[in-house]
C-alpha positions as CSV (number, residue, x, y, z in Angstrom):
1,M,4.6,4.8,8.3
2,T,2.7,6.8,10.8
3,H,0.2,9.6,10.6
4,K,0.0,10.3,14.3
5,A,2.0,13.6,13.9
6,Y,-0.8,14.9,11.6
7,S,-3.9,13.8,13.5
8,A,-4.7,12.5,16.9
9,R,-7.1,10.0,15.2
10,G,-4.3,8.9,12.8
11,Q,-3.5,6.0,15.1
12,N,-6.2,3.9,13.4
13,I,-4.7,4.3,9.9
14,K,-3.2,1.1,8.6
15,L,-0.8,0.5,5.7
16,T,-3.6,-0.9,3.6
17,H,-5.4,2.5,4.0
18,V,-2.4,4.3,2.5
19,L,-1.3,1.8,-0.2
20,R,-3.5,0.7,-3.1
21,P,-3.3,-2.6,-4.9
22,I,-1.2,-2.7,-8.0
23,P,-3.4,-3.8,-11.0
24,Q,-2.6,-7.3,-12.1
25,T,-2.3,-6.1,-15.7
26,Q,0.6,-3.9,-14.6
27,I,2.3,-6.7,-12.7
28,D,1.9,-9.0,-15.7
29,R,3.7,-6.5,-18.0
30,L,6.8,-6.5,-15.8
31,T,9.8,-8.5,-17.0
32,V,11.3,-8.6,-13.5
33,P,9.3,-10.3,-10.7
34,F,7.5,-7.7,-8.5
35,A,5.4,-8.3,-5.4
36,Q,2.0,-6.9,-4.7
37,N,1.7,-4.2,-2.0
38,P,1.4,-5.8,1.5
39,G,-2.1,-6.7,2.5
40,Y,-3.4,-7.1,-1.1
């Protein structure tokens, strides 16, 4: 994922700035194993 097309300063945006952590309570409710977002 890149934001360079929208802003010249977008080169410093990392995936952890775009994705938020999935709450553990939501992960616990799943019946199929599901991974946390990368970096969290």
